[in-house]
Structure formats: C-alpha cells, structure tokens
Steps between C-alpha positions, in 0.01 A plus 500: 500500500349720770405858413668746738336835567744785433514866587666769291771691683595860422787624714690830526800516735825685564791426268727450801286202606479348152770234524391384845134485399580305185702249703217460750235458230721246327553318828125483560460330165139607462520829306531496122611839369351574159608726219399861567204643310559681173636835610353685204149429625550691826668845508617441858661167411655654189721715725649191669815318390615137485797390714834447327530144367877469547460312828277243330762451229769455767286245688440301183872511427578355845247224446647422159854486641390264777320277250799489266739413784270214599500365144881519492529301824248244378738436210831499685392391850173305480349413837385142529154440639166339433222654297274537804737682733304719747529874444694676776302717740610851584376768732413830335795670666738241356364537148502880510839537674660761278849440640486131409358593162790735427750230596324253270496761224878537529537121471268500199709766329820299554333191355365692202835669442671158495239372255549804275875446507458131408290598200757763402776239524302261282455773239872580513591132465277475193677802354842348570392170343396688188836679488685174551312337212601792277868471598555124487534482119787751519693355793783364284580844360796663673423855385295755695135510399513879505793521257469814290586538130792720404525732204646217293342185640137399556425239768150355535339205675201343331304189415400306191238226469641156578403386149762734349828311475802669658699454179222670304503801732881521498493484121260797489744699713799408282306596188504861623879504538785341688486743794218328691471194722198317643556280806244271663472521880240221530191356337177336609198355323367844409791741454870548438671755724768685307770766532554721195819705465569689179662813363267799496546535122308177439269515804183608314530234230584228750203584725267511200619157385447354848157662540392321184581178687304607809762686704373660821719711726527373858378740767772469768587866541400504868784264594858598574782247472495150356202269507677269747574788737135599493384142551727472805356824638144382441573173678625688806191725501271198471672326791465809719133543409423133562668519841297808590175337383574187704568709811175693455298182444653339809420812702137493385470128570584573865220755542206259500431584865397853394192384312265532799634850569449598136147362496420719799655793312276428200194487727606822674544669164158369388342664806686820418386488137140456612526795738661722236236403245240614752695821564493573127119479511481790744440864422705768677491862598801665658399389849238227460418193296175342386411137430199294407453131556283218627481330840286205613210618714608264777836681528373859507500525881862386516593745224325792670677420826834511319421830326397668828868530588579726201412847381279396211146505369323201346170391364362144485185428302 
C-alpha cells in the first residue's frame, strides 16, 4: 500500500458558510475532519462550544427508517436477480436530491407503518387465541361468565385435576349439606371444568372440601356474557384482523419497485450522517466555527482554490 503524504488543516470560517463548506469538503472527498483537540489544554479553545447533535440523531433515524423499509420489502416483495447484478450509477445531483429523498422517506414511513400494524395484528391474534383457549372449556355453559353471587347464593367457576372423579367431587359437596350442586361443563386430559352453586350458609365448608381435592377458581372475570357469545365475538375479531393483515401484506407485495428508490434514500441518509458527524467535530463561537483535519498533499492546491471563495482563515502544515 502506497504511503500518501498528508497535511494538517486548521480552518476558521463564518458560521453562515458552515453548511456549504461542509458539503463542498464532503464532495471533494479528500478532507478527513478529526476530533477537536482537548479544550481544557487551551484556554481559547475552552471558550468554544460543540454544535447540537440533534441533527445527527435525526439523520441516523432517517437512515434507520430507510434500512428497515428495505428489509420489509425484501420479505414481502423480493426482487429477483442474479448475485452479480451491476450496481446502478447515479450523478451526485441525483443522489443528493433532497426532494426525491423526502418523497422516498414518505414511502418508507408508509411501509414501516404497515409493518408495525402487521406485527400489532399478530400480537392481537395471539391474545385472542389465548382468550379462545380459556373459553372453549366453558362453551356448553348457558350462564354468563360474569354472574355475580347474591346474598343467599354463591356461584363460582373452577377446575379440579382430571384424576379427581366427578362423583367424588359431587360427594364432597353433598357432605356439606343438600343446598349445593356441582356441574361439569367439560373435561380434558388435565382438568375438569366445573360450575359450583350453593347456599351461602354452606359456602365456606364446600369450598374448603373442594380445595382439599385441588379446586382452583377460574379467572374469567374480564368476560361479559356466556362463553359461546364471547367465542363468537372473538371469531369475528379474528376474521377482521386476518382480512386487514392480508390487505396490508398484499399492499406491501406490490411495492417491490420502490427498492431502488429506498436504496438511494439510504445512501443519501448515509451521506447526511457522515456530514453531521463531521459537523459535531467542529468547535463554534457565536459567529465562527473551527475545524481540524487532514488532506492529501496532492489535493492542497484544489482545497486552497475552493477556500479562496469564502471569508475564512486556514493553515496547512
């Protein structure tokens, strides 16, 4: 690798020219702006300030949004092509066209919003599936799940291990008195799903007897109406969500043609990030800014010619 002779650049210029100068230096591609010297070592530098980093954060956010939109389209609208496809060529003005970049950014936001909504739908569908699984064992019951006890009657839904025979559990209830009834809604390999109704006078004894068999109260207090009514409602919600997800996925699958535009947006944002990183390496006064960097010796004449057009002072050594 050839060794290139470099010169150290120290530049002070007007703040009003800062953005234009940074763009020109970036366009030249030969100036590497370095971190400023430790300000504590120089009383004059200690009085200077660093530029606000919010613009760098915004540029990185735009690059991240463009990259995420590209990944979404690669999933839903993959573009067929060989591994050795030539990279497209662009003029600098095309790459740095801010109007085109803003249009692409709007497209990226729509794509990312659709992707976020698809993930939200998937999370909601998982929640509905969990609710449906909790309701299915009770679907044969024709009483509201939110039925409330009265002053005289206790009503409770609960489960017992499948190994406990129904007759054994019913016998435990009858042993506490003849004012209680235990009805089975359904059973599976693990549990029995039961409805307990009894007079309040024997409620404590009955519950204690059932707890000794493994009784656990069912947590269905968030549901209103019967299990079947809730299952029907959940089915309708699932159908609506699945339709919406399908529409969003079909919309995204038709946006494959935007990939080239989004790649240009990512590149534009990368240029912007690089420029803002350089801006954050500057030191400012109220009216001027200061930078240090390195430039190849062969490019110093071109750099000096560029700087002659601005109100600035520089030193190359």
